[in-house]
C-alpha positions in Angstrom: 204.9 -11.9 34.6 202.7 -14.5 36.5 199.4 -15.4 34.8 196.4 -14.2 36.9 193.6 -16.5 38.0 190.6 -17.0 35.8 188.5 -15.0 38.4 190.9 -12.0 38.2 190.8 -12.1 34.4 187.0 -12.1 34.4 186.6 -9.3 37.0 189.1 -7.1 35.2 187.6 -7.8 31.8 184.2 -7.0 33.2 185.5 -3.6 34.3 187.0 -2.9 30.9 183.8 -4.0 29.1 181.7 -1.7 31.3 181.4 1.6 29.3 180.9 3.6 32.5 183.9 2.3 34.3 187.3 4.1 34.0 190.3 2.9 35.9 190.5 6.2 37.7 187.4 4.8 39.5 189.8 2.7 41.6 190.3 5.9 43.6 186.7 6.3 44.5 185.2 5.4 47.9 182.8 3.0 46.3 185.7 0.8 45.2 187.2 1.0 48.7 183.9 -0.1 50.2 183.9 -3.2 47.9 187.4 -4.2 48.9 186.9 -3.6 52.6 183.7 -5.5 52.9 184.6 -8.5 50.8 187.9 -10.1 51.6 187.6 -12.2 48.4 187.5 -9.1 46.3 190.8 -8.3 44.6 192.9 -5.4 45.6 193.8 -2.5 43.3 197.3 -4.0 42.8 195.9 -7.4 41.8 193.5 -5.7 39.3 196.3 -3.5 37.9 198.7 -6.4 37.5 195.9 -8.3 35.7 195.1 -5.4 33.4 198.8 -5.2 32.5 198.9 -9.0 31.8 195.7 -8.7 29.7 197.3 -5.9 27.7 200.5 -7.8 27.3 198.6 -10.8 25.9 196.4 -8.7 23.6 193.1 -9.0 25.4 192.8 -5.3 26.0 194.5 -2.3 24.4 195.5 1.0 25.9 193.7 3.9 24.4 195.6 5.7 21.6 195.6 9.5 21.4 193.4 9.6 18.3 190.6 7.4 19.9 187.8 9.6 21.2 187.0 7.9 24.5 187.4 8.6 28.2 188.3 5.0 28.8 192.0 4.2 29.3 191.6 0.5 28.3 189.4 -1.0 25.6 188.6 -4.7 25.1 189.7 -6.4 21.9 187.9 -9.1 20.0 190.3 -11.6 21.6 189.3 -10.1 25.0 185.6 -10.4 24.3 186.1 -14.0 23.4 187.9 -14.7 26.6 185.3 -12.8 28.6 182.5 -14.9 27.2 184.4 -18.1 27.7 185.0 -17.2 31.3 181.3 -16.3 31.7 180.3 -19.7 30.3 182.6 -21.3 32.9 180.3 -19.8 35.5 181.8 -16.5 36.4 179.0 -14.0 37.0 178.9 -10.4 38.2 178.6 -10.7 41.9 180.2 -7.4 43.0 
């Protein structure tokens, strides 16, 4: 699996870190508006491939049945460290 760009990693980790965002939100019109107005914004496929890569590398975990959460993916300590490293590199929430 090809490693995603630093920007894709940061955007995806930002979504996972947000307690109010669930990956089902990719089906909402709000997400479509973001992708249609900003050609630099990643597509659903890019974000999904990135989440799978992050899971594969241990930066996020998929929710287990016993975890009481609506979220499908949760950020790990390793993922938090990567998130803060990327933010220190200059990635900021601009979407």
